[in-house]
N, CA, C and O of each residue as an XYZ file, in Angstrom:
728
protein
N     209.899    -67.301    280.615
C     211.079    -66.340    280.936
C     211.834    -67.692    280.054
O     211.628    -68.905    280.032
N     212.777    -66.792    279.382
C     213.793    -67.417    278.496
C     215.372    -67.368    279.421
O     215.770    -66.404    280.076
N     216.118    -68.761    279.230
C     217.113    -68.915    280.112
C     218.340    -68.093    279.172
O     218.595    -68.437    278.018
N     218.931    -67.138    279.763
C     219.345    -66.126    279.919
C     220.981    -66.605    279.276
O     221.348    -65.852    278.373
N     221.741    -67.467    279.541
C     222.858    -68.115    279.137
C     223.196    -69.025    278.158
O     224.278    -69.179    277.593
N     221.880    -69.763    277.983
C     221.672    -70.856    277.061
C     222.896    -71.773    277.310
O     223.677    -72.242    276.482
N     222.865    -71.928    278.818
C     223.517    -73.377    279.566
C     222.600    -73.915    280.498
O     221.445    -73.688    280.860
N     223.890    -75.032    280.869
C     222.580    -76.035    281.957
C     222.930    -75.051    283.013
O     224.012    -74.495    283.198
N     221.705    -74.927    283.738
C     221.442    -74.534    285.198
C     222.510    -74.491    286.281
O     222.712    -75.351    287.137
N     223.053    -73.534    286.130
C     223.802    -73.361    287.596
C     223.642    -72.278    288.569
O     222.983    -71.300    288.214
N     224.044    -72.303    289.501
C     223.788    -71.484    290.736
C     224.679    -70.210    290.388
O     225.848    -70.362    290.031
N     224.090    -68.934    290.503
C     224.665    -67.559    289.980
C     223.973    -66.603    291.328
O     222.790    -66.435    291.626
N     225.243    -66.072    291.983
C     224.636    -65.044    292.841
C     224.592    -63.830    292.006
O     225.533    -63.420    291.327
N     223.172    -63.168    292.128
C     222.843    -61.879    291.345
C     222.368    -61.112    292.558
O     221.536    -61.500    293.378
N     222.970    -60.057    292.547
C     222.527    -59.019    293.503
C     221.276    -58.722    293.340
O     220.673    -59.156    292.358
N     220.615    -57.866    294.349
C     219.425    -57.429    293.699
C     219.179    -56.457    293.541
O     219.891    -55.591    294.049
N     218.034    -56.091    292.745
C     217.988    -54.929    291.940
C     217.863    -53.537    292.783
O     217.063    -53.524    293.718
N     218.644    -52.326    292.480
C     219.124    -51.294    293.395
C     218.019    -50.128    292.746
O     218.255    -49.877    291.564
N     217.144    -49.568    293.193
C     216.573    -48.479    292.517
C     217.855    -47.311    292.504
O     218.840    -47.189    293.233
N     217.351    -46.506    291.305
C     218.468    -45.630    291.269
C     218.418    -44.389    291.951
O     217.355    -44.062    292.479
N     219.697    -43.432    292.038
C     219.585    -42.385    293.020
C     218.851    -41.223    291.570
O     218.674    -41.685    290.442
N     218.546    -39.857    291.896
C     217.778    -39.129    290.948
C     218.616    -38.714    290.336
O     219.785    -38.649    290.716
N     218.065    -38.241    288.950
C     218.648    -37.667    287.727
C     218.618    -36.167    288.124
O     218.189    -35.696    289.177
N     219.170    -35.501    287.048
C     219.160    -34.025    287.043
C     217.600    -33.455    287.138
O     217.395    -32.424    287.778
N     216.333    -34.267    286.379
C     215.630    -33.948    286.480
C     214.405    -34.541    287.355
O     213.198    -34.397    287.160
N     215.129    -35.306    288.460
C     214.433    -36.133    289.620
C     213.998    -37.452    289.155
O     214.604    -37.821    288.148
N     213.017    -38.357    289.658
C     213.119    -39.763    289.195
C     212.751    -39.456    287.680
O     212.373    -38.399    287.175
N     212.994    -40.798    287.064
C     213.196    -41.010    285.941
C     211.663    -41.202    285.721
O     210.967    -41.513    286.687
N     211.088    -41.022    284.440
C     209.557    -40.704    284.169
C     208.800    -41.953    284.533
O     208.947    -43.102    284.116
N     208.103    -41.542    285.259
C     206.951    -42.450    286.021
C     207.375    -43.667    286.635
O     206.466    -44.487    286.770
N     208.420    -43.990    287.015
C     208.825    -45.277    287.350
C     208.760    -45.715    288.748
O     208.708    -46.897    289.086
N     208.766    -44.588    289.645
C     209.121    -44.655    290.758
C     207.956    -46.105    291.543
O     208.432    -47.012    292.226
N     206.808    -46.006    291.295
C     206.281    -46.746    292.533
C     206.479    -46.897    294.005
O     206.552    -47.946    294.645
N     206.552    -45.688    294.423
C     207.102    -45.748    295.884
C     208.141    -46.300    296.301
O     208.209    -46.758    297.442
N     209.569    -46.370    295.058
C     210.738    -46.876    295.466
C     211.599    -45.778    295.994
O     211.347    -44.625    295.643
N     212.762    -46.066    296.942
C     213.266    -45.100    297.217
C     214.739    -45.185    296.995
O     215.288    -46.130    297.561
N     215.386    -44.498    296.385
C     216.535    -44.023    295.675
C     217.794    -45.204    296.760
O     217.855    -45.277    297.987
N     218.511    -45.856    295.864
C     219.833    -46.808    297.083
C     219.066    -47.666    297.796
O     219.518    -47.921    298.913
N     217.991    -48.220    297.486
C     216.789    -49.433    298.530
C     216.873    -50.376    297.475
O     217.418    -50.164    296.392
N     216.215    -51.613    297.890
C     216.059    -52.683    296.612
C     215.017    -52.048    296.087
O     214.421    -51.182    296.727
N     214.645    -52.434    294.754
C     213.890    -52.170    293.657
C     213.155    -53.227    293.585
O     213.613    -54.254    293.083
N     211.780    -53.160    294.116
C     210.786    -54.284    294.104
C     210.387    -54.364    292.909
O     209.888    -53.301    292.540
N     210.387    -55.232    292.072
C     210.612    -55.596    290.848
C     208.876    -56.281    290.419
O     208.374    -56.217    289.297
N     208.362    -56.771    291.393
C     207.233    -57.714    291.813
C     206.025    -56.354    291.526
O     204.822    -56.604    291.457
N     206.625    -54.807    291.368
C     205.319    -54.160    291.639
C     205.402    -53.635    289.818
O     204.653    -52.779    289.346
N     206.421    -54.338    289.065
C     206.202    -53.929    287.497
C     205.675    -55.054    286.631
O     205.625    -56.135    287.218
N     205.364    -55.051    285.658
C     204.906    -55.655    284.519
C     205.771    -56.750    283.952
O     206.981    -56.528    284.001
N     205.396    -57.844    283.444
C     206.420    -58.937    283.453
C     207.357    -58.768    282.212
O     208.498    -59.222    282.130
N     206.482    -57.808    280.949
C     207.611    -57.629    280.164
C     208.324    -56.071    279.939
O     208.562    -55.447    278.905
N     208.600    -55.669    281.694
C     209.139    -54.348    282.034
C     210.430    -54.795    281.611
O     210.908    -55.913    281.798
N     211.242    -53.282    280.698
C     212.617    -53.653    280.483
C     213.285    -52.820    281.430
O     212.734    -51.885    282.012
N     214.553    -53.184    281.591
C     215.324    -52.562    282.849
C     216.700    -52.080    282.199
O     217.152    -52.647    281.204
N     217.254    -51.151    282.729
C     218.810    -50.918    282.139
C     219.390    -51.226    283.455
O     218.865    -50.744    284.458
N     220.526    -52.060    283.554
C     221.476    -52.134    285.019
C     222.569    -51.514    284.471
O     223.111    -51.607    283.370
N     222.833    -50.729    285.659
C     224.364    -49.915    285.444
C     225.093    -50.365    286.277
O     224.858    -50.729    287.429
N     226.328    -50.341    285.487
C     227.449    -50.743    286.422
C     228.341    -49.963    286.546
O     228.101    -49.108    285.694
N     229.551    -49.595    287.244
C     230.636    -49.440    287.787
C     231.493    -49.597    286.618
O     231.310    -50.784    286.347
N     232.421    -49.084    285.642
C     232.806    -49.526    284.635
C     234.235    -50.658    285.293
O     234.533    -50.556    286.483
N     234.651    -51.209    284.797
C     235.323    -52.447    285.154
C     235.189    -52.987    286.888
O     234.067    -52.976    287.395
N     236.294    -53.405    287.648
C     236.046    -53.895    288.810
C     237.010    -53.030    289.742
O     237.127    -53.266    290.945
N     237.676    -52.026    289.095
C     238.714    -51.047    289.805
C     238.126    -49.980    291.103
O     237.288    -49.078    291.083
N     238.806    -50.429    291.981
C     238.104    -49.144    293.023
C     238.601    -47.964    292.616
O     238.281    -46.969    293.267
N     239.246    -47.857    291.771
C     239.511    -46.556    291.380
C     238.343    -45.747    290.466
O     238.088    -44.546    290.553
N     237.705    -46.720    289.573
C     236.549    -46.384    288.894
C     235.464    -45.844    289.972
O     234.966    -44.719    289.920
N     235.186    -46.794    290.929
C     234.381    -46.545    291.764
C     234.181    -45.262    292.617
O     233.139    -44.697    292.949
N     235.695    -44.916    292.917
C     236.031    -43.749    293.605
C     235.664    -42.709    292.615
O     235.350    -41.724    293.284
N     235.529    -42.399    291.169
C     235.686    -41.668    290.543
C     234.156    -41.296    290.164
O     233.761    -40.150    289.951
N     233.390    -42.430    290.118
C     232.001    -42.407    289.873
C     231.317    -41.834    291.406
O     230.366    -41.058    291.493
N     232.047    -42.417    292.506
C     231.130    -41.788    293.528
C     231.353    -40.173    293.539
O     230.436    -39.388    293.782
N     232.449    -39.850    293.297
C     232.582    -38.158    293.089
C     231.759    -37.560    292.162
O     231.171    -36.495    292.353
N     231.695    -38.353    290.971
C     231.080    -37.524    289.645
C     229.658    -37.730    289.716
O     228.888    -37.498    288.785
N     229.275    -38.249    291.047
C     227.473    -38.460    291.416
C     227.304    -38.255    292.538
O     226.551    -38.971    293.197
N     227.940    -37.251    293.046
C     227.866    -36.755    294.525
C     227.478    -37.555    295.542
O     226.472    -37.369    296.225
N     228.510    -38.737    295.699
C     228.662    -39.777    296.508
C     227.196    -40.762    296.547
O     226.458    -41.165    297.446
N     227.237    -40.905    294.912
C     226.167    -41.645    294.529
C     224.433    -41.699    294.756
O     223.570    -42.550    294.969
N     224.559    -39.877    294.520
C     223.041    -39.565    294.995
C     222.524    -38.869    293.810
O     221.318    -38.808    293.570
N     223.376    -38.376    293.113
C     222.479    -37.650    291.596
C     223.389    -38.557    290.531
O     224.580    -38.787    290.741
N     222.647    -39.053    289.327
C     223.350    -39.546    288.472
C     223.728    -38.318    287.437
O     222.864    -37.795    286.734
N     224.719    -38.028    287.424
C     224.840    -37.092    286.387
C     225.823    -37.283    285.230
O     225.754    -36.871    284.072
N     226.996    -38.205    286.006
C     228.299    -38.175    285.114
C     228.612    -39.731    285.738
O     227.966    -40.532    286.413
N     230.114    -39.699    285.062
C     230.701    -41.250    285.828
C     231.136    -41.954    284.305
O     231.117    -41.492    283.163
N     231.576    -43.435    284.918
C     232.627    -44.218    283.849
C     231.531    -45.563    284.239
O     231.667    -46.299    285.216
N     230.107    -45.682    282.893
C     229.649    -46.591    283.432
C     229.422    -47.562    282.300
O     229.517    -47.148    281.145
N     229.085    -49.018    282.584
C     228.629    -50.037    281.346
C     227.077    -50.186    281.970
O     226.618    -50.096    283.109
N     226.452    -50.481    280.535
C     224.773    -50.545    280.771
C     224.893    -51.849    279.988
O     225.646    -52.185    279.074
N     223.682    -52.625    280.786
C     222.903    -53.958    280.246
C     221.337    -53.715    280.252
O     220.681    -53.115    281.103
N     220.917    -54.313    279.126
C     219.443    -54.080    279.200
C     218.872    -55.609    279.557
O     219.207    -56.678    279.046
N     218.081    -55.397    280.408
C     217.451    -56.283    280.906
C     216.005    -56.621    280.453
O     215.270    -55.635    280.398
N     215.572    -57.540    280.195
C     214.382    -58.311    279.630
C     213.846    -59.610    279.705
O     214.481    -60.398    279.005
N     212.962    -60.075    280.268
C     212.516    -61.794    280.674
C     213.401    -62.397    281.005
O     213.636    -63.554    280.658
N     214.301    -61.470    282.016
C     215.113    -62.446    282.768
C     216.740    -62.926    282.041
O     217.573    -63.820    282.188
N     216.541    -61.745    281.230
C     218.190    -62.026    280.647
C     218.680    -60.717    280.347
O     217.884    -59.976    279.771
N     219.901    -60.240    280.631
C     220.418    -59.015    280.551
C     221.467    -58.753    279.434
O     222.586    -59.238    279.601
N     221.189    -57.961    278.199
C     222.050    -58.335    276.753
C     222.841    -56.538    277.150
O     222.474    -55.432    277.548
N     224.132    -57.270    276.698
C     225.049    -56.079    276.765
C     226.007    -56.470    275.314
O     226.056    -57.460    274.585
N     226.778    -55.023    275.336
C     227.264    -55.379    273.906
C     228.791    -54.981    274.487
O     228.698    -54.094    275.336
N     230.054    -55.379    274.262
C     231.633    -55.009    274.312
C     232.392    -55.535    273.100
O     232.055    -56.103    272.062
N     233.568    -55.121    273.638
C     234.643    -55.310    272.416
C     235.214    -56.927    272.506
O     235.427    -57.616    273.504
N     235.346    -57.191    271.299
C     235.871    -58.657    271.034
C     237.271    -58.169    269.704
O     237.280    -57.188    268.959
N     238.085    -59.050    269.807
C     239.537    -58.970    268.714
C     239.113    -59.791    267.847
O     239.751    -59.398    266.871
N     238.146    -61.144    267.275
C     237.759    -61.279    266.408
C     236.681    -60.748    266.016
O     236.020    -60.110    266.836
N     236.212    -60.884    264.600
C     235.258    -60.861    263.820
C     233.669    -61.664    264.604
O     232.842    -62.319    263.969
N     233.632    -61.447    265.655
C     232.402    -62.351    265.997
C     231.359    -61.376    266.706
O     231.442    -60.159    266.543
N     230.468    -61.904    267.425
C     229.432    -60.691    267.869
C     229.715    -60.606    269.419
O     230.030    -61.498    270.206
N     229.525    -59.391    269.595
C     230.201    -58.446    270.867
C     229.022    -58.519    271.755
O     229.068    -57.927    272.833
N     228.032    -59.146    271.431
C     226.604    -59.067    272.191
C     226.665    -60.385    272.965
O     227.054    -61.444    272.473
N     226.219    -60.210    274.302
C     226.787    -61.330    275.214
C     224.856    -61.531    276.322
O     224.228    -60.475    276.402
N     224.463    -62.283    276.726
C     223.783    -62.287    277.292
C     223.777    -63.000    278.864
O     224.250    -64.130    278.989
N     223.318    -62.406    279.830
C     224.023    -63.017    280.945
C     222.842    -63.173    282.080
O     221.730    -62.971    281.592
N     222.830    -63.450    283.317
C     222.074    -63.449    284.107
C     222.174    -62.075    284.685
O     223.284    -61.572    284.857
N     220.802    -61.285    285.073
C     220.844    -60.130    285.451
C     221.686    -59.623    286.583
O     221.608    -60.117    287.708
N     222.850    -58.193    286.143
C     223.352    -58.059    287.418
C     224.589    -58.280    287.635
O     225.178    -57.616    288.487
N     225.330    -59.408    286.799
C     226.161    -60.411    287.281
C     227.124    -60.275    285.683
O     227.364    -61.246    284.966
N     227.443    -59.229    285.469
C     228.404    -58.871    284.610
C     229.827    -59.060    284.969
O     230.394    -58.293    285.747
N     230.432    -60.105    284.395
C     231.873    -60.299    285.252
C     233.232    -59.555    285.088
O     234.407    -59.810    285.355
N     232.579    -58.571    284.558
C     234.227    -57.277    284.211
C     233.723    -55.849    284.892
O     234.323    -54.775    284.850
N     232.812    -56.055    285.351
C     232.042    -54.637    285.655
C     231.232    -55.115    286.888
O     230.682    -56.198    287.089
N     231.334    -53.750    287.827
C     230.530    -53.448    289.233
C     228.926    -53.090    289.329
O     228.287    -52.058    289.124
N     228.698    -53.954    289.594
C     226.775    -53.952    289.567
C     226.667    -52.464    290.555
O     227.089    -52.325    291.703
N     225.873    -51.313    289.587
C     225.175    -50.476    290.857
C     224.198    -49.725    290.982
O     224.139    -48.798    291.790
N     223.044    -50.150    289.938
C     222.003    -49.471    290.033
C     220.898    -50.085    289.130
O     221.427    -50.838    288.312
N     219.938    -50.044    289.031
C     218.881    -50.636    287.849
C     217.710    -49.573    287.701
O     217.102    -48.989    288.597
N     217.577    -49.494    286.480
C     216.468    -48.393    285.810
C     215.332    -48.538    284.827
O     215.393    -48.587    283.599
N     214.226    -48.597    285.666
C     212.988    -49.117    284.836
C     212.962    -48.295    283.558
O     213.299    -47.145    283.839
N     212.749    -48.405    282.531
C     212.667    -47.720    281.212
C     211.464    -47.917    280.324
O     211.441    -47.493    279.169
N     210.480    -48.561    280.878
C     209.275    -49.077    280.038
C     208.749    -50.482    279.912
O     209.521    -51.346    280.329
N     207.526    -50.919    279.395
C     206.690    -52.057    279.253
C     206.967    -52.688    277.687
O     206.210    -52.362    276.773
N     208.052    -53.568    277.465
C     207.900    -54.043    275.693
C     206.670    -54.283    275.529
O     206.103    -54.661    276.554
N     205.836    -54.176    274.311
C     204.843    -55.008    273.731
C     205.211    -56.150    272.772
O     204.497    -56.481    271.825
N     206.490    -56.779    273.119
C     207.135    -57.857    272.640
C     206.932    -58.967    273.422
O     207.027    -58.729    274.626
N     206.691    -60.071    273.136
C     206.730    -61.193    273.954
C     208.400    -61.945    274.007
O     209.325    -61.740    273.221
N     208.376    -62.706    275.019
C     209.385    -63.478    275.072
C     210.417    -64.067    273.701
O     211.628    -63.905    273.554
N     209.594    -64.671    272.954
C     209.820    -65.218    271.645
C     210.715    -63.806    270.879
O     211.880    -63.591    270.542
N     209.698    -63.216    270.857
C     209.641    -61.761    269.955
C     211.074    -61.115    270.399
O     211.899    -60.586    269.654
N     211.144    -61.283    271.701
C     212.547    -60.313    272.247
C     213.890    -61.492    271.869
O     214.870    -61.078    271.248
N     213.826    -62.588    272.200
C     214.573    -63.758    271.688
C     215.253    -63.477    270.151
O     216.441    -63.275    269.899
N     214.128    -63.530    269.231
C     214.563    -62.947    268.169
C     215.195    -61.709    267.367
O     215.762    -61.587    266.281
N     214.758    -60.674    268.623
C     215.563    -59.459    268.362
C     216.755    -59.591    268.961
O     217.644    -58.868    268.512
N     216.956    -60.118    269.612
C     218.260    -59.827    270.390
C     219.538    -60.993    269.447
O     220.726    -60.687    269.345
N     219.036    -62.079    268.957
C     219.529    -62.643    267.830
C     220.249    -62.202    266.604
O     221.322    -62.377    266.025
N     218.924    -61.423    266.475
C     219.788    -60.374    264.958
C     220.156    -59.640    265.144
O     220.392    -59.050    264.090
N     220.550    -58.941    266.209
C     221.172    -57.607    266.826
C     222.545    -58.309    267.273
O     223.587    -57.674    267.435
N     222.441    -59.460    267.423
C     223.978    -60.185    268.244
C     224.889    -60.633    266.351
O     226.104    -60.505    266.202
N     224.275    -60.948    265.603
C     224.554    -60.991    264.296
C     225.101    -59.621    263.829
O     226.317    -59.625    263.641
N     224.489    -58.492    263.610
C     224.840    -57.418    263.269
C     226.045    -56.490    264.279
O     227.022    -56.026    263.691
N     225.916    -56.294    265.610
C     226.765    -56.039    266.560
C     227.672    -56.599    266.893
O     227.778    -57.156    267.986
N     228.632    -56.561    265.895
C     230.511    -57.156    265.986
C     230.791    -56.387    266.917
O     230.468    -55.234    267.201
N     231.704    -57.480    267.559
C     232.804    -57.113    268.807
C     234.031    -55.909    268.563
O     234.405    -54.983    269.282
N     234.495    -56.406    267.121
C     235.991    -55.813    266.181
C     235.288    -54.641    265.908
O     236.056    -53.843    265.372
N     233.961    -54.103    266.065
C     233.604    -52.654    265.761
C     233.226    -51.912    266.851
O     232.615    -50.879    266.579
N     233.456    -52.199    268.232
C     233.414    -51.392    269.321
C     234.282    -50.412    269.128
O     235.318    -50.494    268.469
N     233.777    -49.248    269.835
C     234.458    -47.869    269.455
C     234.172    -47.304    271.097
O     232.993    -47.161    271.418
N     235.062    -47.045    271.940
C     234.413    -46.594    273.222
C     233.747    -45.319    273.362
O     233.094    -44.966    274.344
N     234.030    -44.432    271.960
C     233.056    -43.304    271.998
C     232.009    -43.388    270.947
O     230.980    -42.938    271.453
N     231.742    -43.835    269.454
C     231.085    -43.844    268.947
C     230.167    -45.577    268.562
O     229.237    -45.958    267.851
N     230.948    -46.052    269.345
C     230.041    -47.416    269.112
C     230.091    -48.640    270.016
O     230.369    -49.805    269.727
N     229.771    -48.118    271.126
C     229.655    -48.599    272.452
C     228.504    -49.611    273.149
O     227.716    -50.199    272.408
N     228.446    -49.780    274.546
C     227.550    -50.688    274.839
C     226.369    -49.844    274.767
O     225.357    -50.330    274.262
N     226.344    -48.111    275.395
C     225.222    -47.315    275.284
C     224.422    -47.241    274.168
O     223.198    -47.184    274.050
N     225.503    -47.255    273.204
C     224.578    -47.307    271.740
C     223.686    -48.310    271.092
O     222.656    -48.187    270.428
N     224.534    -49.559    271.562
C     223.770    -50.840    271.846
C     222.206    -50.885    272.375
O     221.168    -51.226    271.807
N     222.551    -50.267    274.057
C     221.724    -50.095    274.904
C     220.284    -49.520    274.213
O     219.196    -50.080    274.080
N     220.645    -48.454    273.912
C     219.391    -47.383    273.221
C     219.110    -48.041    271.706
O     217.944    -47.821    271.377
N     219.733    -48.664    270.862
C     219.626    -49.442    269.872
C     218.369    -50.660    270.277
O     217.264    -50.830    269.762
N     219.037    -51.381    271.384
C     217.800    -52.369    272.051
C     216.542    -52.001    272.152
O     215.519    -52.378    271.579
N     216.881    -50.767    273.415
C     215.410    -50.252    273.737
C     214.532    -49.605    272.430
O     213.312    -49.588    272.598
N     214.924    -49.202    271.453
C     214.393    -48.660    270.688
C     213.087    -49.814    269.736
O     211.977    -49.569    269.264
N     214.081    -51.298    269.813
C     213.679    -52.419    269.178
C     212.465    -52.685    269.935
O     211.355    -52.854    269.429
N     212.746    -52.714    271.213
C     211.612    -52.741    272.003
C     210.386    -52.175    272.328
O     209.436    -52.842    272.739
N     210.363    -50.721    272.127
C     209.560    -49.839    272.314
C     209.529    -49.334    273.725
O     208.594    -49.383    274.523
N     210.966    -48.744    273.906
C     210.971    -48.485    275.516
C     211.691    -47.127    275.430
O     212.217    -46.744    274.385
N     211.693    -46.404    276.587
C     212.611    -45.106    276.314
C     214.154    -45.513    276.247
O     214.517    -46.689    276.235
N     214.834    -44.663    276.215
C     215.981    -45.176    275.938
C     216.968    -44.733    277.013
O     216.632    -43.851    277.803
N     218.290    -45.359    277.084
C     219.031    -44.762    278.483
C     218.902    -43.690    279.142
O     218.909    -42.750    278.347
N     218.771    -43.292    280.358
C     218.542    -41.781    280.643
C     219.767    -41.330    280.054
O     220.636    -41.982    279.477
N     219.665    -39.715    280.375
C     220.621    -38.651    279.607
C     221.862    -38.892    280.281
O     222.871    -38.579    279.650
N     222.017    -39.410    281.493
C     223.336    -39.384    282.062
C     224.181    -40.563    281.358
O     225.408    -40.634    281.286
N     223.337    -41.366    280.914
C     223.894    -42.688    280.267
C     224.721    -42.329    278.939
O     224.959    -43.190    278.091
N     225.191    -40.846    278.806
C     225.614    -40.695    277.881
C     227.136    -40.652    278.207
O     227.884    -40.528    277.237
N     227.678    -40.735    279.415
C     229.055    -41.238    279.913
C     229.008    -42.570    280.236
O     229.426    -42.892    281.348
N     228.477    -43.625    279.303
C     228.482    -44.843    279.275
C     229.746    -44.920    278.467
O     230.000    -44.046    277.638
N     230.446    -45.813    278.657
C     231.715    -46.738    277.901
C     230.974    -47.986    277.018
O     231.662    -48.788    276.387
């Protein structure tokens, strides 16, 4: 397992992964493994190379949480909302965001701990055939390519990065409701 933050070991509280609510077509293809929406997602039932999309309410504002609760039928159906996405694989969570300077907009954190957003749910996307070293190499290359000053809320955002990373990892893209991710 790679050290996601490439920093000295420190205690980080990470909320447990939560199984996602149903999407428009029901549970996401083949992931359920007997999981109940809204309850803790038992990741021990998944392979070591499983890739997850960690979904966050955008920002840490109660207003955004209320908007998302309304647009998701009180968190029962993921169909719309204002979300941030991070891709978790081999113990690290990779995401993309804005920077004013011409530097990478890609960051790696401990899963489900993004400091600017509020964790909501985890969606399994499939198993990558890449090993942890290959994933680290892909993420390092993409970190050089995804400049933070090129971030655009509509056309070049965390969802675009998440889908590009998923394609590199050979797993399903962020679910369709993720089109409303910023």
